[in-house]
C-alpha positions as CSV (number, residue, x, y, z in Angstrom):
1,M,6.4,25.4,-12.8
2,T,4.9,24.8,-16.2
3,T,1.4,23.3,-16.6
4,T,1.2,20.4,-18.4
5,F,-2.3,20.1,-20.7
6,A,-4.0,16.8,-21.3
7,A,-5.5,18.6,-23.9
8,A,-5.7,22.1,-25.5
9,V,-7.2,24.3,-28.3
10,Y,-5.4,27.4,-29.7
11,D,-7.1,30.4,-31.2
12,A,-10.0,27.9,-31.7
13,Y,-13.0,29.0,-34.0
14,K,-16.2,26.8,-34.9
15,V,-18.6,28.7,-37.2
16,Y,-21.9,27.3,-38.3
17,G,-23.8,28.8,-41.6
18,E,-22.9,32.1,-43.6
19,G,-23.6,35.4,-43.9
20,E,-26.4,36.8,-41.9
21,H,-27.1,33.3,-40.5
22,E,-23.3,32.8,-39.4
23,V,-23.2,31.6,-35.9
24,R,-19.7,31.4,-34.2
25,A,-19.7,28.8,-31.8
26,L,-16.3,29.2,-30.9
27,N,-15.0,32.6,-31.2
28,G,-11.2,32.4,-30.7
29,V,-10.8,30.3,-27.8
30,T,-7.4,29.4,-26.4
31,V,-7.4,27.0,-23.5
32,G,-5.7,24.3,-22.0
33,F,-7.3,21.5,-19.7
34,P,-4.4,20.8,-16.7
35,A,-3.3,17.1,-16.2
36,G,-4.4,15.4,-13.5
37,R,-6.9,17.8,-12.5
38,F,-10.8,18.1,-12.5
39,T,-12.2,20.7,-14.8
40,A,-15.5,22.0,-15.1
41,V,-16.6,24.2,-18.2
42,M,-19.7,26.2,-17.5
43,G,-22.0,28.8,-19.5
44,P,-25.6,29.5,-20.5
45,S,-27.0,27.3,-23.4
46,G,-25.5,28.5,-26.6
47,S,-22.2,29.9,-24.9
48,G,-20.2,27.1,-26.8
49,K,-18.9,24.9,-23.9
50,S,-20.1,21.6,-25.6
51,T,-18.6,22.4,-28.8
52,L,-15.4,23.1,-27.1
53,M,-15.4,19.7,-25.4
54,Q,-16.2,18.1,-29.0
55,C,-13.6,19.7,-30.8
56,A,-11.0,19.2,-27.9
57,A,-12.1,15.5,-27.8
58,G,-11.7,15.1,-31.7
59,L,-15.5,14.3,-32.0
60,D,-15.7,17.7,-34.1
61,R,-13.3,19.9,-36.3
62,L,-12.6,23.4,-35.8
63,T,-13.4,25.7,-38.5
64,A,-9.8,27.5,-37.7
65,G,-7.5,27.0,-35.0
66,R,-5.4,23.9,-33.6
67,T,-6.1,21.4,-31.2
68,F,-3.9,18.9,-29.0
69,V,-4.1,16.0,-27.2
70,G,-1.1,15.9,-24.8
71,D,1.7,17.1,-27.0
72,V,0.2,15.4,-30.3
73,E,-1.5,18.0,-32.7
74,T,-4.7,16.5,-33.8
75,T,-5.5,19.5,-35.9
76,G,-4.9,17.8,-39.6
77,M,-5.4,14.0,-38.7
78,D,-7.6,12.1,-40.7
79,P,-10.6,10.1,-39.5
80,T,-8.8,7.1,-38.9
81,Q,-5.8,8.8,-37.1
82,L,-8.5,10.7,-34.9
83,T,-10.2,7.5,-34.2
84,M,-6.9,5.8,-33.2
85,V,-6.2,8.7,-30.5
86,R,-9.7,8.9,-29.2
87,R,-9.6,4.9,-28.7
88,E,-5.9,5.0,-27.2
89,Q,-6.4,8.0,-25.0
90,L,-9.7,9.3,-24.4
91,G,-12.7,8.5,-22.3
92,F,-16.0,9.7,-22.7
93,I,-19.2,9.8,-20.3
94,F,-22.4,11.5,-21.7
95,Q,-25.5,12.6,-20.5
96,S,-27.8,9.8,-22.1
97,F,-25.2,7.1,-21.1
98,N,-24.8,5.8,-24.6
99,L,-24.7,2.2,-23.7
100,I,-25.2,-0.4,-26.2
101,P,-28.8,-2.0,-25.2
102,Y,-28.1,-5.5,-26.2
103,L,-24.9,-5.9,-24.3
104,T,-24.4,-6.7,-20.7
105,A,-23.0,-4.1,-18.5
106,R,-20.2,-6.1,-18.7
107,E,-19.5,-6.2,-22.4
108,N,-20.3,-2.4,-22.4
109,I,-17.3,-1.6,-19.7
110,L,-15.1,-3.8,-21.8
111,L,-16.2,-2.3,-25.4
112,P,-13.3,0.1,-25.6
113,L,-10.7,-2.7,-24.9
114,K,-12.4,-5.0,-27.1
115,L,-12.4,-2.8,-30.0
116,A,-8.8,-1.7,-29.5
117,D,-7.8,-5.6,-29.3
118,R,-6.2,-4.8,-25.7
119,E,-6.1,-7.4,-23.0
120,V,-8.4,-6.8,-19.9
121,D,-6.5,-5.7,-16.3
122,Q,-8.7,-8.2,-14.2
123,P,-7.7,-7.1,-11.1
124,F,-8.2,-3.4,-12.3
125,F,-11.7,-4.2,-13.8
126,E,-12.8,-6.1,-10.7
127,W,-11.7,-3.2,-8.5
128,L,-13.3,-0.6,-10.9
129,V,-16.7,-2.5,-10.8
130,A,-16.3,-3.0,-6.9
131,A,-15.7,0.5,-6.4
132,L,-18.4,1.8,-8.3
133,R,-20.7,-1.0,-6.8
134,I,-22.1,-2.4,-10.0
135,G,-20.5,-5.9,-9.6
136,D,-24.0,-7.5,-9.1
137,R,-25.2,-5.9,-12.2
138,L,-22.7,-7.4,-14.8
139,T,-25.2,-9.5,-16.7
140,H,-27.7,-7.1,-16.9
141,T,-28.6,-5.2,-19.9
142,P,-29.1,-1.3,-19.7
143,A,-33.1,-1.6,-19.8
144,E,-32.4,-3.7,-16.4
145,L,-30.4,-1.1,-14.7
146,S,-31.5,2.4,-12.8
147,G,-30.3,5.6,-14.5
148,G,-27.5,5.9,-11.9
149,Q,-26.4,2.2,-12.2
150,Q,-26.2,3.0,-16.1
151,Q,-24.1,6.1,-15.7
152,R,-21.8,4.4,-13.4
153,V,-21.2,1.4,-16.2
154,A,-20.6,4.3,-18.6
155,V,-18.0,5.8,-15.8
156,A,-16.4,2.5,-15.7
157,R,-16.6,2.1,-19.8
158,A,-14.6,5.4,-19.6
159,L,-12.0,4.7,-17.2
160,V,-11.2,1.0,-18.0
161,S,-8.8,1.6,-20.4
162,R,-6.9,3.9,-18.1
163,P,-7.0,7.0,-20.8
164,S,-5.1,10.4,-20.6
165,I,-8.1,12.3,-20.3
166,V,-11.7,11.7,-19.5
167,F,-14.5,14.1,-20.9
168,G,-17.9,14.3,-19.7
169,D,-20.9,16.4,-21.5
170,E,-23.5,16.8,-18.7
171,P,-22.5,13.6,-17.2
172,T,-24.8,13.9,-14.5
173,G,-27.6,15.7,-16.0
174,N,-30.0,12.8,-16.0
175,L,-29.6,11.8,-12.5
176,D,-31.3,11.9,-9.2
177,S,-29.1,14.3,-6.7
178,R,-28.2,10.7,-4.8
179,S,-26.8,9.1,-8.1
180,S,-25.1,12.6,-9.3
181,A,-22.7,12.8,-6.0
182,E,-22.2,9.4,-6.0
183,V,-20.9,9.6,-9.8
184,L,-19.1,12.7,-9.0
185,E,-17.5,11.4,-6.0
186,F,-15.9,8.8,-7.9
187,M,-14.7,11.0,-10.5
188,R,-13.3,13.5,-7.7
189,Y,-11.4,10.1,-6.2
190,A,-10.0,9.2,-9.5
191,V,-8.4,12.7,-10.0
192,D,-7.0,12.7,-6.6
193,Q,-6.0,8.9,-6.1
194,W,-4.7,8.1,-10.1
195,R,-4.1,11.8,-11.1
196,Q,-6.6,11.2,-13.8
197,T,-7.4,14.2,-16.0
198,V,-11.5,14.8,-16.1
199,V,-13.2,17.6,-17.8
200,I,-16.9,17.9,-17.5
201,V,-19.4,20.2,-19.2
202,T,-22.3,21.2,-17.0
203,H,-24.8,23.5,-15.5
204,D,-24.9,22.3,-12.1
205,P,-23.1,24.5,-9.7
206,L,-22.8,21.5,-7.1
207,A,-21.0,19.6,-9.8
208,A,-18.8,22.4,-10.5
209,A,-17.9,22.8,-6.7
210,R,-16.5,19.3,-6.6
211,T,-13.9,20.2,-9.1
212,D,-10.3,21.8,-9.3
213,L,-10.9,24.5,-11.7
214,V,-14.2,26.0,-13.6
215,L,-14.1,27.8,-17.1
216,F,-16.8,29.9,-17.7
217,M,-18.1,30.8,-21.2
218,S,-20.3,33.0,-23.1
219,D,-21.0,34.0,-26.6
220,G,-18.2,31.4,-27.8
221,R,-15.4,33.0,-25.8
222,V,-13.7,31.7,-22.2
223,V,-14.6,34.9,-20.2
224,D,-13.4,33.9,-16.6
225,H,-12.4,31.3,-14.5
226,V,-12.6,30.2,-10.9
227,E,-9.5,27.6,-9.2
228,H,-10.8,25.6,-6.2
229,P,-14.1,26.5,-6.3
């Protein structure tokens, strides 16, 4: 059976600097993120894992190579086109939460829909905040929330538009073990129950153990993988 990829890069290079100062953050990477599965990307600092995610998600551009979201090639898109792809098809969860400090939790969650001028699926929104146990925090600003609550708000924001793929850059890196487990459990649920595609960059082997596929990077290359860790 042919694997469908929610996002992919082909012969991807990302080079910083020139001459003796040249650094190849990505050095000929070809990899796809399977649709409907939970993938982790691991490796030491400087291995290229965050660069891979950022380029696959259209947050950064490759020096050479090709990028796809689904079957749409994003390699040569202009900034406006890339913004539309990110808005319509991608969700993002960051280590530092990246919530807007002057917006309430409700406003932060619904921001992607507002920016895309899309209607709120109210039953889904209510189910989402209940499942993430933040229904009683919707009128609070980020400063009034714990780290775990802020990250659950960020997860709800990433999922509320039902994107094709959700990227997480160390999404549990700033959380205690209990909050981390809760966030990972919900992402696991989203994959199992909705066939959501989730890709995370992580240093945490316990986080990677929740996934379906772990890709290992070193020196800008994917050097190994483990299925069903």
